C-alpha positions as CSV (number, residue, x, y, z in Angstrom):
1,X,-5.2,-14.8,-12.7
2,X,-1.5,-15.4,-12.1
3,X,0.4,-13.5,-9.4
4,X,4.1,-13.8,-10.1
5,X,7.1,-12.7,-8.0
6,X,9.7,-10.7,-9.9
7,X,13.3,-10.0,-8.8
8,X,13.6,-6.2,-8.4
9,X,16.7,-6.3,-10.5
10,X,14.7,-7.8,-13.4
11,X,12.2,-4.9,-13.4
12,X,13.0,-3.2,-16.7
13,X,11.7,0.1,-18.0
14,X,8.8,-1.5,-19.9
15,X,7.5,-3.3,-16.8
16,X,8.0,-0.3,-14.6
17,X,6.0,1.8,-17.1
18,X,3.2,-0.7,-17.0
19,X,3.2,-0.7,-13.2
20,X,3.0,3.1,-13.1
21,X,0.1,2.9,-15.6
22,X,-1.8,0.9,-12.9
23,X,-1.0,3.6,-10.4
24,X,-2.2,6.3,-12.8
25,X,-5.5,4.5,-13.4
26,X,-6.0,4.1,-9.6
27,X,-5.3,7.8,-9.0
28,X,-7.7,8.9,-11.7
29,X,-10.4,6.6,-10.3
30,X,-9.9,8.2,-6.8
31,X,-9.5,11.8,-8.0
32,X,-6.1,12.0,-6.3
33,X,-3.8,15.0,-7.1
34,X,-0.8,13.1,-5.7
35,X,1.6,12.4,-8.6
36,X,2.6,8.9,-9.6
37,X,6.2,8.0,-10.2
38,X,7.6,8.1,-13.7
39,X,8.6,4.7,-15.2
40,X,12.4,5.3,-14.7
41,X,11.9,6.4,-11.2
42,X,9.9,3.3,-10.4
43,X,12.5,1.0,-11.9
44,X,15.4,2.7,-10.0
45,X,13.5,2.9,-6.7
46,X,12.8,-0.8,-6.8
47,X,16.4,-1.6,-7.6
48,X,18.2,0.8,-5.2
49,X,15.7,1.7,-2.4
50,X,16.8,4.5,0.0
51,X,19.9,2.8,1.4
52,X,21.6,1.1,-1.5
53,X,19.5,-2.1,-1.3
54,X,16.7,-3.2,-3.6
55,X,13.2,-3.7,-2.1
56,X,12.9,-7.2,-0.6
57,X,10.3,-8.5,-3.0
58,X,8.1,-7.4,-5.9
59,X,4.9,-9.1,-7.4
60,X,3.1,-8.6,-10.6
61,X,-0.6,-9.4,-10.9
62,X,-1.6,-10.7,-14.3
63,X,0.7,-11.1,-17.3
64,X,3.8,-8.9,-17.1
65,X,3.0,-7.6,-20.6
66,X,-0.3,-6.3,-19.3
67,X,-0.4,-6.2,-15.5
68,X,-3.5,-5.3,-13.6
69,X,-1.8,-4.8,-10.3
70,X,1.5,-5.1,-8.4
71,X,2.8,-5.2,-4.9
72,X,6.1,-5.0,-2.9
73,X,7.5,-5.7,0.5
74,X,10.3,-3.7,2.2
75,X,12.2,-5.3,5.1
76,X,14.0,-2.7,7.3
77,X,17.5,-3.9,8.0
78,X,18.9,-1.2,10.3
79,X,16.1,-0.8,12.8
80,X,12.5,-2.2,13.3
81,X,13.7,-5.7,12.4
82,X,10.3,-7.2,13.3
83,X,8.5,-5.1,10.7
84,X,7.5,-5.5,7.0
85,X,6.2,-2.6,5.0
86,X,3.7,-3.4,2.3
87,X,2.5,-1.6,-0.8
88,X,0.0,-2.8,-3.4
89,X,-2.2,-1.5,-6.1
90,X,-5.0,-3.3,-8.1
91,X,-6.4,-1.6,-11.2
92,X,-10.0,-0.3,-10.5
93,X,-11.6,-2.6,-13.1
94,X,-10.1,-5.7,-11.4
95,X,-11.0,-4.9,-7.7
96,X,-13.4,-7.1,-5.7
97,X,-12.3,-10.2,-7.6
98,X,-10.1,-11.7,-4.9
99,X,-6.8,-10.5,-6.5
100,X,-6.0,-8.1,-3.6
101,X,-6.6,-10.8,-1.0
102,X,-4.4,-13.3,-2.9
103,X,-1.6,-10.7,-3.3
104,X,-1.8,-9.8,0.4
105,X,-1.6,-13.5,1.2
106,X,1.7,-13.8,-0.7
107,X,3.1,-10.7,0.9
108,X,2.2,-11.9,4.4
109,X,3.8,-15.3,3.8
110,X,6.9,-13.6,2.6
111,X,7.1,-11.5,5.7
112,X,6.5,-14.5,7.9
113,X,9.2,-16.5,6.2
114,X,11.6,-13.7,6.9
115,X,10.8,-13.6,10.6
116,X,8.7,-10.4,10.6
117,X,5.8,-10.2,13.0
118,X,4.3,-6.8,12.1
119,X,2.9,-5.6,8.8
120,X,2.5,-1.9,8.1
121,X,0.9,-0.2,5.1
122,X,-1.4,2.7,4.3
123,X,-4.2,3.8,2.1
124,X,-5.5,7.2,0.8
125,X,-8.5,8.4,2.7
126,X,-11.7,8.2,0.6
127,X,-10.3,5.4,-1.6
128,X,-11.1,1.6,-2.0
129,X,-7.9,0.8,-0.1
130,X,-9.5,1.9,3.2
131,X,-12.3,-0.6,3.0
132,X,-10.0,-3.4,1.8
133,X,-7.6,-2.9,4.8
134,X,-10.5,-2.7,7.3
135,X,-11.9,-5.9,5.9
136,X,-8.4,-7.6,6.0
137,X,-7.8,-7.3,9.7
138,X,-5.6,-4.2,9.7
139,X,-6.1,-1.5,12.3
140,X,-5.3,2.2,12.5
141,X,-4.7,2.0,16.2
142,X,-1.5,3.7,17.1
143,X,-0.9,4.8,13.5
144,X,-0.6,8.5,12.4
145,X,-2.6,9.8,9.4
146,X,-0.3,11.9,7.2
147,X,-1.7,14.9,5.3
148,X,0.1,15.7,2.0
149,X,0.5,19.4,1.5
150,X,1.3,21.0,-1.8
151,X,3.0,24.4,-2.3
152,X,2.8,26.1,-5.6
153,X,6.2,27.6,-6.4
154,X,5.0,29.9,-9.1
155,X,2.5,31.9,-7.1
156,X,3.0,34.7,-4.5
157,X,6.6,33.9,-3.8
158,X,7.0,37.2,-2.0
159,X,5.6,35.7,1.2
160,X,8.8,33.5,1.5
161,X,11.0,36.6,1.3
162,X,9.0,38.3,4.1
163,X,9.0,35.1,6.3
164,X,12.7,34.6,5.6
165,X,13.5,38.2,6.8
166,X,11.4,37.8,9.9
167,X,13.0,34.4,10.8
168,X,16.5,35.6,10.0
169,X,16.1,38.5,12.5
170,X,15.4,35.9,15.3
171,X,18.2,33.5,14.1
172,X,21.0,36.1,13.9
173,X,23.5,33.7,15.5
174,X,23.1,31.2,12.7
175,X,24.3,30.9,9.1
176,X,22.9,28.7,6.3
177,X,24.9,26.4,4.1
178,X,23.6,25.0,0.8
179,X,24.6,21.5,-0.3
180,X,23.4,20.1,-3.7
181,X,23.9,16.4,-4.2
182,X,25.9,14.1,-2.0
183,X,27.4,15.7,1.1
184,X,31.2,16.1,1.3
185,X,32.8,13.5,3.5
186,X,33.8,16.1,6.1
187,X,30.1,16.9,6.6
188,X,28.9,13.3,7.1
189,X,29.5,13.1,10.9
190,X,27.5,16.2,11.4
191,X,24.7,15.0,9.2
192,X,24.2,11.9,11.4
193,X,22.9,14.1,14.2
194,X,20.7,16.2,11.9
195,X,19.1,13.1,10.4
196,X,18.5,11.7,13.9
197,X,16.8,14.8,15.0
198,X,13.7,13.8,13.1
199,X,13.1,11.1,15.7
200,X,11.5,13.7,17.9
201,X,8.6,14.1,15.4
202,X,5.4,12.2,16.1
203,X,5.9,8.5,15.5
204,X,3.7,5.5,15.1
205,X,3.2,3.4,18.2
206,X,5.8,0.6,18.6
207,X,8.1,2.0,16.0
208,X,11.8,2.2,16.9
209,X,13.6,5.5,16.0
210,X,15.6,5.5,12.8
211,X,19.2,4.4,13.5
212,X,21.6,6.8,11.7
213,X,25.3,6.5,11.4
214,X,27.9,7.6,8.8
215,X,27.4,4.6,6.6
216,X,23.6,5.2,6.4
217,X,24.1,8.8,5.4
218,X,26.6,7.8,2.7
219,X,24.2,5.0,1.6
220,X,21.3,7.4,1.3
221,X,23.2,9.9,-0.8
222,X,24.6,7.2,-3.1
223,X,21.2,5.7,-3.6
224,X,19.7,9.1,-4.5
225,X,22.4,9.5,-7.1
226,X,21.7,6.1,-8.6
227,X,18.0,6.9,-8.7
228,X,18.6,10.2,-10.4
229,X,17.2,12.1,-7.5
230,X,19.0,15.4,-6.9
231,X,19.1,16.2,-3.2
232,X,19.1,19.8,-1.9
233,X,20.1,20.4,1.7
234,X,19.9,23.7,3.6
235,X,21.9,23.3,6.8
236,X,21.9,25.7,9.7
237,X,25.1,26.2,11.7
238,X,25.4,28.0,15.0
239,X,28.2,30.5,14.4
240,X,29.5,31.0,18.0
241,X,30.0,27.2,18.6
242,X,30.3,25.9,15.0
243,X,27.7,23.2,15.8
244,X,25.3,22.0,13.1
245,X,21.8,23.0,14.3
246,X,19.3,22.0,11.6
247,X,18.6,20.7,8.1
248,X,15.9,20.9,5.5
249,X,16.2,18.2,2.8
250,X,14.4,18.1,-0.5
251,X,14.6,15.8,-3.5
252,X,14.0,16.6,-7.2
253,X,13.3,13.6,-9.4
254,X,15.1,14.4,-12.6
255,X,12.8,12.2,-14.6
256,X,9.8,14.2,-13.4
257,X,11.0,17.4,-11.9
258,X,7.7,19.3,-11.9
259,X,6.8,18.3,-8.3
260,X,9.6,18.0,-5.9
261,X,9.4,16.0,-2.6
262,X,10.2,17.7,0.7
263,X,11.9,15.2,2.9
264,X,12.8,15.9,6.5
265,X,13.1,19.3,8.1
266,X,14.7,19.0,11.5
267,X,16.2,21.2,14.2
268,X,18.4,19.8,17.0
269,X,16.6,20.2,20.3
270,X,19.3,22.5,21.8
271,X,18.8,25.0,19.0
272,X,15.0,25.2,18.9
273,X,13.1,28.4,19.5
274,X,15.0,30.4,16.9
275,X,12.6,29.9,13.9
276,X,15.2,27.8,12.2
277,X,12.6,25.5,10.6
278,X,10.9,28.4,8.9
279,X,14.2,30.0,7.9
280,X,15.6,26.9,6.3
281,X,12.4,26.1,4.4
282,X,12.2,29.7,3.1
283,X,15.8,29.5,2.0
284,X,15.1,26.2,0.2
285,X,12.1,27.7,-1.7
286,X,14.2,30.8,-2.7
287,X,17.0,28.4,-3.9
288,X,14.6,26.4,-6.1
289,X,12.9,29.5,-7.4
290,X,16.2,30.9,-8.6
291,X,17.9,27.7,-9.9
292,X,15.1,25.2,-10.7
293,X,12.3,27.1,-12.4
294,X,11.0,23.9,-13.9
295,X,10.0,22.7,-10.4
296,X,6.4,24.0,-10.1
297,X,5.4,22.6,-6.7
298,X,6.6,20.7,-3.7
299,X,4.8,18.0,-1.7
300,X,5.4,17.4,1.9
301,X,3.9,14.8,4.4
302,X,3.0,15.8,8.0
303,X,1.6,13.7,10.7
304,X,-1.7,15.4,11.4
305,X,-0.7,16.1,15.0
306,X,2.7,17.7,14.1
307,X,1.2,21.1,14.8
308,X,4.4,23.1,14.7
309,X,5.5,22.0,11.2
310,X,1.9,22.2,9.9
311,X,1.9,25.9,11.1
312,X,5.2,26.5,9.3
313,X,3.9,24.9,6.1
314,X,0.6,26.8,6.1
315,X,2.5,30.0,6.7
316,X,4.3,29.3,3.4
317,X,1.0,28.7,1.6
318,X,0.7,24.9,1.5
319,X,-2.7,23.3,0.9
320,X,-3.8,19.8,1.7
321,X,-4.3,17.6,-1.3
322,X,-4.7,14.1,0.3
323,X,-4.4,12.2,3.5
324,X,-2.7,8.8,3.9
325,X,-4.0,6.6,6.7
326,X,-1.6,4.2,8.3
327,X,-2.6,0.6,9.1
328,X,-0.9,-2.3,10.8
329,X,-1.5,-5.9,11.6
330,X,0.2,-8.8,13.3
331,X,1.5,-11.5,10.9
């Protein structure tokens, strides 16, 4: 069966919908609660990425009119320049036929041709992807498993109000600022430090910290607009000094707003110990409850050893719905 490389800019809505259908079949087969992207979201994410650039390469397995799988490679361009990030899905009915190995071979060749020496990817625990990666020379050594936690926004929301009041009493020297959509230019320099604060979270072995500057913040915001992802930021500011102290960032996919995605929640080291993480997350949930009632749940990823943030999320009522296991291999 043919495996063809497709320019990300040529992935139209029809092809994107067919790719997503492969994802949906895979999730049904595995019994995963994690939602798949909508067709429009898949198309725009391939074309714009997170920083204004399309993904580096896309492959379709089988005829584009009826694909049985797909794959992509992302090449970081601001940091981790030795790394290539891989994703691939083969429809359940076409597994164990050699298609996955053939697709991985093309992805590996592409990474090698672009000077990358490390491959990273992941698979959902309990699915066929685990066995495939184990058999393909990938290792979990130095990689963090990430648990996906879901929070139902239409059930027992009073707990957020109680937690908010408790955290606000401790963080009396701080004020919260709401930012919907792209940040004002005057805020961009302060957001650089807030985005960088996530680098203190548990990281995979050998990974360089994310390199943030003003252009990267602007590029991220612009990409989210082009992808029809509405960003919501809750920012914490230390009133006596005026310094930005923390940020909680969440995205709502306007093509499929039922489940929002919690991005980073970070607190600058000098301002930790004031329950700002809990305060900002509660403020975000109250904001969504009041202004986006169609958002029924949020999903968030936590490294399984990020005990502090796990405790915060469980305090809010999150439950684990899946675990993604990280893998890596030398090219």
